[in-house]
C-alpha positions as CSV (number, residue, x, y, z in Angstrom):
1,M,36.2,7.4,-43.2
2,P,37.9,7.8,-46.6
3,T,36.8,10.4,-49.0
4,L,35.6,9.4,-52.5
5,N,38.9,10.2,-54.2
6,T,40.8,7.9,-51.8
7,I,38.7,4.7,-52.4
8,P,40.5,2.4,-54.9
9,T,38.7,1.2,-58.0
10,P,38.2,-2.6,-58.4
11,Y,40.8,-2.9,-61.2
12,E,43.4,-0.4,-59.8
13,E,46.6,-2.0,-58.7
14,S,47.0,-1.6,-55.0
15,G,49.7,0.8,-53.9
16,I,50.3,3.5,-51.4
17,V,46.9,4.8,-50.4
18,K,46.4,8.4,-49.3
19,K,45.7,8.3,-45.6
20,P,42.3,9.9,-44.8
21,N,42.1,12.7,-42.4
22,V,41.0,10.9,-39.2
23,L,40.7,13.1,-36.1
24,S,40.8,12.4,-32.3
25,L,43.0,9.3,-32.5
26,N,46.3,9.2,-30.6
27,Y,47.9,6.2,-32.3
28,T,50.2,6.9,-35.2
29,N,50.9,4.8,-38.4
30,Q,48.8,1.9,-36.9
31,D,45.5,2.6,-38.6
32,F,43.8,0.5,-41.3
33,W,45.2,2.4,-44.3
34,S,48.8,2.4,-43.0
35,M,48.6,-1.3,-42.1
36,K,47.3,-2.2,-45.6
37,T,49.9,-0.1,-47.4
38,R,52.8,-1.5,-45.4
39,L,51.7,-5.1,-46.0
40,V,51.3,-4.5,-49.8
41,Q,54.8,-2.9,-49.8
42,F,56.2,-5.8,-47.8
43,I,54.8,-8.3,-50.3
44,N,56.1,-6.3,-53.3
45,E,59.6,-6.0,-51.9
46,R,59.9,-9.8,-51.4
47,F,57.7,-11.4,-54.0
48,G,57.1,-8.6,-56.7
49,P,58.9,-8.1,-60.0
50,D,62.1,-7.0,-58.1
51,G,61.5,-9.1,-55.0
52,T,64.4,-9.9,-52.7
53,V,63.2,-13.4,-51.7
54,L,61.2,-15.0,-54.6
55,P,61.1,-12.4,-57.4
56,N,58.1,-12.2,-59.7
57,T,56.2,-15.0,-57.9
58,F,53.2,-12.9,-56.7
59,N,51.6,-10.0,-58.6
60,D,47.9,-10.4,-57.8
61,L,47.6,-7.0,-56.1
62,V,44.6,-5.5,-57.9
63,E,41.9,-4.1,-55.6
64,S,39.3,-6.8,-56.6
65,S,41.6,-9.8,-55.9
66,V,41.1,-12.3,-53.1
67,A,44.6,-11.4,-51.9
68,I,43.7,-7.8,-51.3
69,M,40.6,-8.9,-49.5
70,Q,42.7,-11.0,-47.1
71,I,45.2,-8.2,-46.7
72,E,42.3,-5.8,-45.8
73,N,40.9,-8.3,-43.3
74,W,44.3,-8.5,-41.7
75,A,44.6,-4.7,-41.7
76,F,41.2,-4.3,-40.1
77,L,42.1,-6.7,-37.3
78,A,45.5,-5.1,-36.8
79,D,43.9,-1.6,-36.7
80,T,41.3,-2.7,-34.1
81,L,43.8,-4.5,-31.9
82,S,46.3,-1.6,-32.1
83,F,43.7,1.0,-31.2
84,K,42.4,-1.1,-28.3
85,I,46.0,-1.6,-27.0
86,D,46.7,2.1,-27.1
87,Q,43.4,2.8,-25.5
88,I,44.1,0.4,-22.7
89,V,47.6,1.8,-22.1
90,N,46.2,5.3,-21.9
91,E,43.8,4.2,-19.2
92,I,46.5,3.1,-16.8
93,F,48.2,6.5,-16.6
94,I,46.6,9.3,-14.7
95,D,47.6,12.0,-17.2
96,T,45.9,10.2,-20.2
97,V,43.0,8.4,-18.5
98,T,39.6,9.2,-20.1
99,E,37.2,7.0,-18.1
100,I,36.1,8.2,-14.7
101,D,35.9,4.6,-13.4
102,N,39.5,4.0,-14.3
103,A,40.5,7.3,-12.7
104,F,38.9,6.1,-9.4
105,R,40.7,2.8,-9.7
106,L,44.1,4.6,-10.1
107,S,43.2,6.8,-7.1
108,K,42.4,3.7,-5.0
109,L,45.6,2.1,-6.0
110,V,47.7,4.9,-4.3
111,G,45.3,5.7,-1.5
112,F,44.0,9.0,-2.9
113,Q,40.3,9.8,-2.2
114,P,38.6,12.0,-4.8
115,Q,36.5,14.7,-3.2
116,P,32.8,13.7,-2.9
117,P,30.0,16.3,-3.3
118,I,29.5,19.0,-0.7
119,S,26.1,20.4,0.2
120,A,25.6,24.1,0.0
121,R,25.2,26.0,3.3
122,S,22.9,28.9,4.1
123,M,21.8,30.6,7.3
124,W,18.1,30.9,8.1
125,V,15.9,32.8,10.6
126,A,12.7,31.4,12.2
127,T,10.1,34.0,13.1
128,M,6.7,33.9,14.8
129,N,4.2,36.7,15.3
130,N,4.0,36.9,19.1
131,P,6.3,35.8,22.0
132,L,5.1,33.0,24.2
133,L,5.7,32.1,27.9
134,T,7.2,28.8,26.9
135,D,10.0,27.7,24.6
136,I,9.0,26.7,21.0
137,S,10.9,23.5,20.1
138,I,10.9,22.3,16.5
139,N,12.1,18.8,15.7
140,T,14.8,18.6,13.0
141,P,15.5,18.3,10.2
142,I,12.9,20.6,8.7
143,A,12.7,19.8,5.0
144,V,12.1,22.6,2.6
145,D,11.5,21.7,-1.0
146,V,12.4,24.3,-3.6
147,V,13.4,24.5,-7.3
148,S,16.8,25.9,-8.2
149,D,18.3,26.1,-11.7
150,D,15.2,24.1,-12.9
151,A,16.1,21.3,-10.5
152,A,14.0,20.2,-7.5
153,I,16.1,20.2,-4.4
154,T,15.6,19.8,-0.7
155,I,17.1,22.0,2.0
156,E,17.2,20.7,5.5
157,L,17.2,23.1,8.5
158,F,19.1,22.3,11.7
159,Q,20.0,24.2,14.9
160,A,23.5,25.7,14.5
161,D,26.2,26.2,17.1
162,I,28.3,29.4,17.5
163,F,30.7,28.2,14.7
164,R,27.8,27.7,12.3
165,N,28.0,23.9,12.5
166,P,24.8,21.9,12.5
167,L,23.6,20.2,15.7
168,F,22.0,17.1,14.2
169,D,20.5,15.8,17.4
170,S,19.1,19.1,18.7
171,P,15.8,20.8,18.0
172,I,15.5,24.4,16.8
173,V,14.4,26.4,19.8
174,I,12.7,29.9,19.9
175,P,13.2,30.8,23.6
176,A,10.3,32.0,25.7
177,G,9.8,35.7,25.4
178,S,11.5,35.8,22.0
179,V,10.0,35.7,18.5
180,T,13.1,34.8,16.4
181,N,16.0,32.3,16.1
182,T,18.8,33.3,13.7
183,S,21.1,30.4,14.5
184,I,19.6,28.0,11.9
185,I,21.7,26.4,9.2
186,G,20.2,25.1,6.0
187,L,22.0,22.2,4.2
188,E,21.0,21.2,0.7
189,G,20.3,17.5,0.5
190,K,18.2,14.8,2.2
191,T,18.8,12.6,5.2
192,R,18.5,8.9,4.8
193,V,18.8,6.0,7.3
194,D,19.7,2.5,6.2
195,E,19.2,-0.4,8.6
196,L,21.6,-3.4,8.1
197,D,22.3,-6.7,9.9
198,G,25.8,-7.8,10.7
199,D,26.8,-11.3,9.6
200,G,29.9,-11.8,11.7
201,S,32.2,-12.2,8.7
202,V,35.6,-10.7,8.1
203,G,35.7,-7.4,6.1
204,Q,32.0,-6.9,5.9
205,T,31.1,-4.5,3.2
206,Y,27.7,-2.8,2.6
207,Q,26.6,-0.4,-0.2
208,L,24.3,2.4,1.0
209,E,21.0,2.5,-0.9
210,G,21.0,6.3,-1.7
211,F,23.5,8.3,-3.8
212,P,25.2,10.6,-4.4
213,V,26.4,10.5,-0.7
214,I,27.5,13.9,0.6
215,Y,31.0,14.4,2.0
216,D,31.4,13.7,5.7
217,S,27.8,13.0,6.3
218,V,27.9,9.3,7.2
219,R,27.3,8.2,10.8
220,V,27.3,4.6,11.9
221,T,26.0,3.0,15.1
222,V,26.3,-0.7,15.8
223,D,23.8,-1.9,18.5
224,G,23.3,1.7,19.5
225,V,27.0,2.5,19.9
226,L,28.5,5.2,17.7
227,W,31.6,3.9,15.7
228,E,34.4,6.1,14.4
229,Q,35.1,6.6,10.7
230,V,38.8,6.3,9.9
231,T,41.0,6.4,6.9
232,Y,43.0,3.3,7.9
233,F,42.1,0.7,10.5
234,T,44.2,0.7,13.7
235,D,46.5,-2.3,13.7
236,S,47.8,-2.3,17.2
237,N,44.4,-2.9,18.9
238,P,41.0,-3.6,17.2
239,R,38.6,-0.7,17.8
240,R,35.1,0.2,16.8
241,E,36.1,1.7,13.5
242,Y,34.8,1.6,9.9
243,R,36.1,2.9,6.6
244,I,34.1,4.3,3.6
245,E,34.9,4.3,-0.1
246,F,33.2,5.9,-3.1
247,D,32.7,4.8,-6.7
248,S,32.5,7.3,-9.6
249,N,28.7,7.8,-9.1
250,W,29.4,8.7,-5.4
251,N,27.8,5.5,-4.2
252,C,29.2,4.8,-0.7
253,F,30.5,1.5,0.7
254,L,30.9,0.8,4.4
255,I,33.9,-1.4,5.2
256,F,34.5,-3.1,8.6
257,G,37.6,-4.8,10.0
258,N,38.8,-8.3,10.7
259,N,39.3,-8.2,14.6
260,R,43.0,-7.5,14.2
261,A,42.5,-4.2,12.5
262,G,39.0,-2.9,13.3
263,V,36.3,-4.8,15.2
264,I,34.0,-7.2,13.3
265,P,30.3,-6.4,13.8
266,S,28.9,-9.6,15.3
267,A,26.2,-11.7,13.6
268,S,22.7,-10.3,13.9
269,S,24.1,-6.9,15.2
270,Q,22.0,-3.9,14.2
271,I,24.0,-1.6,12.0
272,R,22.3,1.8,11.6
273,T,23.7,4.2,9.0
274,T,22.6,7.8,8.9
275,Y,23.8,9.8,5.9
276,R,22.8,12.6,3.5
277,I,22.4,12.5,-0.3
278,G,22.6,15.4,-2.8
279,G,25.2,18.1,-2.8
280,G,26.5,20.4,-5.6
281,T,26.3,24.0,-6.7
282,V,22.6,23.7,-7.4
283,G,22.1,24.6,-3.7
284,N,23.9,27.9,-4.0
285,I,20.7,30.0,-3.7
286,V,20.5,33.7,-3.4
287,T,19.6,35.6,-0.2
288,G,15.9,35.6,0.5
289,F,15.3,32.9,-2.2
290,V,13.0,30.9,0.1
291,Q,10.2,32.1,2.4
292,T,8.0,29.4,3.8
293,Q,6.0,28.5,6.9
294,T,5.7,25.6,9.1
295,Q,3.1,24.8,11.9
296,V,4.4,23.8,15.3
297,T,2.3,22.2,18.0
298,V,3.0,23.6,21.5
299,P,2.1,21.6,24.6
300,G,-0.7,23.3,26.5
301,L,-1.9,25.4,23.6
302,G,-5.1,24.4,21.7
303,Y,-3.7,25.5,18.3
304,A,-0.6,25.2,16.2
305,V,1.8,28.2,16.1
306,P,2.9,29.3,12.5
307,I,6.6,29.8,12.1
308,D,8.0,31.7,9.2
309,L,11.3,30.5,7.7
310,R,13.6,32.5,5.5
311,N,17.3,32.3,4.3
312,Y,19.0,35.5,5.2
313,T,22.4,34.5,3.6
314,R,23.1,33.1,0.2
315,G,23.8,29.5,-0.3
316,E,27.5,28.8,-0.6
317,F,30.2,26.2,-0.6
318,G,28.2,23.7,-2.7
319,Y,30.4,21.4,-4.7
320,N,29.6,18.8,-7.4
321,G,32.4,16.4,-6.5
322,D,35.7,15.9,-8.3
323,T,35.6,15.4,-12.1
324,I,38.2,13.4,-14.0
325,E,40.0,16.6,-14.8
326,D,40.2,17.4,-11.0
327,I,41.5,13.9,-10.3
328,R,44.2,14.2,-13.0
329,L,45.3,17.5,-11.4
330,K,45.1,16.6,-7.8
331,L,46.4,13.0,-7.6
332,P,50.0,13.6,-8.7
333,L,50.3,16.7,-6.5
334,W,48.9,14.8,-3.5
335,L,51.5,12.0,-4.0
336,R,54.3,14.6,-4.2
337,T,53.6,15.9,-0.7
338,Q,53.5,12.5,1.0
339,D,50.9,14.0,3.3
340,R,53.4,16.3,5.0
341,A,54.5,20.0,4.6
342,V,58.2,20.5,4.2
343,S,58.6,22.8,1.2
344,G,56.6,25.9,0.2
345,E,55.1,23.8,-2.7
346,D,53.9,21.3,-0.1
347,Y,52.1,24.0,1.8
348,K,50.4,25.2,-1.4
349,I,49.4,21.7,-2.5
350,L,47.9,20.8,0.9
351,A,46.1,24.1,1.1
352,D,44.7,23.9,-2.5
353,Q,43.2,20.5,-1.7
354,F,41.8,21.4,1.7
355,V,38.0,21.2,2.1
356,T,35.6,21.5,5.1
357,T,32.1,20.2,5.5
358,Y,30.4,23.4,6.3
359,H,32.9,26.3,5.9
360,G,33.9,25.9,2.2
361,Q,37.1,24.9,0.6
362,I,40.3,26.6,-0.5
363,G,40.2,27.8,-4.1
364,K,43.7,29.1,-4.6
365,S,46.7,29.5,-2.3
366,T,50.4,30.5,-2.6
367,A,53.1,30.1,0.0
368,A,55.8,32.8,0.5
369,L,58.8,31.7,2.6
370,R,60.6,34.3,4.7
371,N,64.3,33.7,4.3
372,H,65.9,36.5,6.3
373,G,66.9,36.9,10.0
374,C,65.0,35.2,12.7
375,S,61.9,34.9,10.5
376,G,63.4,32.1,8.4
377,N,60.9,29.5,9.5
378,I,57.8,31.6,8.9
379,I,55.5,30.7,6.0
380,D,53.1,33.3,4.8
381,L,50.2,31.3,3.2
382,Y,47.9,33.5,1.1
383,V,44.5,31.9,0.6
384,L,41.2,32.5,-1.1
385,A,38.1,30.4,-0.8
386,K,36.3,28.8,-3.8
387,D,33.1,30.5,-4.8
388,G,30.8,28.4,-7.0
389,T,32.4,26.5,-9.9
390,N,35.0,29.0,-11.1
391,G,35.0,31.9,-8.7
392,L,37.1,33.0,-5.7
393,Q,36.1,34.9,-2.5
394,E,37.8,35.9,0.7
395,A,38.1,32.9,3.1
396,G,36.0,33.0,6.3
397,N,37.6,32.8,9.7
398,E,36.2,29.3,10.3
399,L,37.8,28.0,7.1
400,K,41.2,29.5,7.9
401,V,41.1,28.1,11.5
402,D,40.3,24.7,10.1
403,L,43.2,24.9,7.6
404,N,45.6,26.0,10.3
405,E,44.6,23.0,12.5
406,E,45.1,20.7,9.5
407,L,48.6,22.1,8.8
408,V,49.7,21.8,12.4
409,D,49.6,18.0,12.1
410,K,51.6,18.0,8.9
411,K,54.1,20.8,9.1
412,M,57.7,20.7,10.3
413,F,57.9,21.2,14.0
414,T,60.0,24.4,13.7
415,D,57.7,26.0,11.1
416,F,55.2,28.7,11.9
417,V,52.4,29.3,9.4
418,C,50.8,32.7,9.0
419,I,47.5,32.4,7.0
420,K,46.6,35.6,5.2
421,D,44.0,36.7,2.7
422,G,45.0,36.8,-1.0
423,T,43.9,39.6,-3.2
424,I,41.5,39.3,-6.1
425,V,42.2,41.6,-9.1
426,E,38.8,41.9,-10.8
427,I,38.8,43.0,-14.5
428,D,36.3,43.7,-17.2
429,I,37.1,42.4,-20.7
430,Q,36.2,44.4,-23.8
431,V,36.4,42.3,-27.0
432,D,36.0,44.0,-30.4
433,V,35.9,41.6,-33.4
434,T,35.7,42.3,-37.1
435,M,33.8,39.9,-39.3
436,N,32.4,39.7,-42.8
437,K,28.9,41.2,-43.0
438,F,27.8,37.8,-44.3
439,Y,27.9,36.5,-40.7
440,K,25.8,39.3,-39.1
441,K,22.8,37.0,-39.1
442,N,24.7,34.6,-36.8
443,E,25.9,37.3,-34.3
444,A,24.2,35.6,-31.3
445,E,25.9,32.3,-32.0
446,F,29.3,33.9,-32.4
447,R,28.8,36.0,-29.2
448,T,28.2,32.8,-27.3
449,Q,31.3,31.1,-28.8
450,I,33.4,34.1,-27.9
451,E,32.1,34.3,-24.3
452,N,32.6,30.5,-23.9
453,K,36.2,30.8,-25.1
454,V,36.8,33.7,-22.7
455,N,35.4,31.6,-19.8
456,E,37.6,28.7,-20.8
457,F,40.6,31.0,-20.8
458,F,39.9,32.2,-17.3
459,E,39.2,28.7,-15.8
460,L,40.4,28.6,-12.3
461,N,42.9,25.8,-13.0
462,N,44.6,28.0,-15.6
463,W,45.4,30.8,-13.1
464,E,47.8,31.3,-10.2
465,Y,48.9,34.2,-8.0
466,G,51.3,36.7,-9.7
467,K,50.4,35.6,-13.3
468,T,50.4,38.4,-15.9
469,L,47.4,38.8,-18.2
470,R,48.2,39.7,-21.8
471,D,45.8,40.4,-24.6
472,T,47.9,38.3,-27.0
473,D,47.2,35.2,-25.0
474,L,43.5,35.7,-25.1
475,I,43.6,36.6,-28.8
476,R,45.4,33.3,-29.4
477,S,42.6,31.4,-27.7
478,L,39.9,33.2,-29.7
479,S,41.8,32.7,-33.0
480,D,40.2,29.2,-33.2
481,I,37.0,30.9,-34.4
482,K,38.1,31.1,-38.1
483,E,35.3,33.5,-39.2
484,I,36.8,36.3,-37.1
485,M,39.0,38.6,-39.3
486,T,40.6,40.8,-36.5
487,I,40.4,40.9,-32.7
488,D,41.1,43.8,-30.4
489,I,41.0,43.3,-26.6
490,N,41.2,45.7,-23.8
491,F,41.2,45.0,-20.0
492,V,39.7,47.3,-17.4
493,K,40.4,47.0,-13.7
494,L,37.6,47.9,-11.4
495,S,39.9,50.5,-9.9
496,G,39.7,52.3,-13.3
497,D,43.0,51.3,-14.8
498,D,42.9,49.8,-18.3
499,G,45.2,48.4,-21.0
500,T,46.3,45.4,-22.9
501,T,48.5,43.9,-20.1
502,I,47.6,43.5,-16.4
503,T,50.4,42.6,-14.0
504,T,49.9,41.3,-10.4
505,R,52.0,40.9,-7.3
506,F,52.8,37.6,-5.8
507,F,49.7,37.6,-3.5
508,E,47.3,38.8,-6.2
509,I,45.3,36.8,-8.7
510,I,43.3,37.9,-11.7
511,R,39.6,37.0,-12.1
512,P,37.1,38.2,-14.7
513,D,34.1,40.2,-13.9
514,E,32.1,41.2,-17.0
515,T,32.8,40.5,-20.7
516,D,31.5,42.9,-23.4
517,V,31.7,41.7,-27.0
518,S,31.3,44.2,-29.9
519,F,31.0,43.3,-33.5
520,I,32.3,45.3,-36.5
521,Y,31.2,44.2,-40.0
522,S,33.0,44.9,-43.2
């Protein structure tokens, strides 16, 4: 909006108007004031006192005239149309898109699937007071309702196999003579079942009722037969296959084939879809967060047996699903690899975007290519798993095994991939700021601003292996807080080293631990 000193008076002759300071608009010289000024100049150049077409034939350019009203109406329409055109153009490019729905449309256009939410996983133990002469069998899932981060969530308990994967169709069993079962996996979220009827048409599509749908949780049976989920239908021979797609709210859509690529469910066929909803970091509970009890009826006993349930590991691997920033970052890189690993950059991109259902996802990776002697085809891939929203941790063996199996299908035949653990260099940050004593009463607010700026600086997407940390870079980020007079920053490694510059080797990455902010008032 224009300020008071830029608004013309009714009797002022219209001329070049000072452009108001309008923020957050990307278009240039296409706004209302520029349009109006250019049209007034255009009329003056052609029809004014020194006009080049019909000199001195039009001079009604005072602000209260009908002509200026018409010019302003035109400028308003031109401004609006120009803005909308620029906005629409921005929405068709992945690096400028601002609407999440449009980012999903661009992803669908090239076959990229944004990452849906992942449920947090924790390990649980079931305990009873005394052993029995018969097995205790508990039907699953066991739903445990808790409150985490002020949100009500449900954790479902399943029997786990030796790889800590859930066995959805198996009960939790405490064997005869034992009082515990430690092979129980807790998955945040709720199980839902949708019953659908096939109509026999080509390309049947159904939207599941619940959302957000958790990654890799959909199972579909048609007339009691389990069908296979695929990325693309098999063209050579129609098979019992289905595809799924997500929208930006993580609603899930089932898509069936056309009898040339994918079998069509026949009319009146019973389509049963089992899936889970929820997911996210809200399920990343701490160890021992939940202690509850359930009653189990045992055949032959005249009473119910109490079973105590407790999580003996923390909840981990919960993920909220890709945001628009994640899609902007991932999609161009995904296209670059063409879903195969040839160069070292390809290995890094595929590893960085690798996720599993129950064993976490890769947070950061780097590929080092050996280029000497007989080891020229060996790729050392250093990986770290994602921990929460912005943290890293050592990748588990299951995650590394899953990643290796994924790369086997995409690497060059002659390549050998050696997956290793990356190294986290943890540091503490000491920030000393000098401010005018007038701002002392607002110290808590400035502390929060500084801590937020530090967190933004260390966002995971801003850091790679081998990157050097300099105090000047962080000072530049904090300089946006204009009330600060001077800034002094010192970094302290957990090993005891400190300084204003932290260097790392090619397999090391810097992550912040604690931030201490001190204020000096003058």
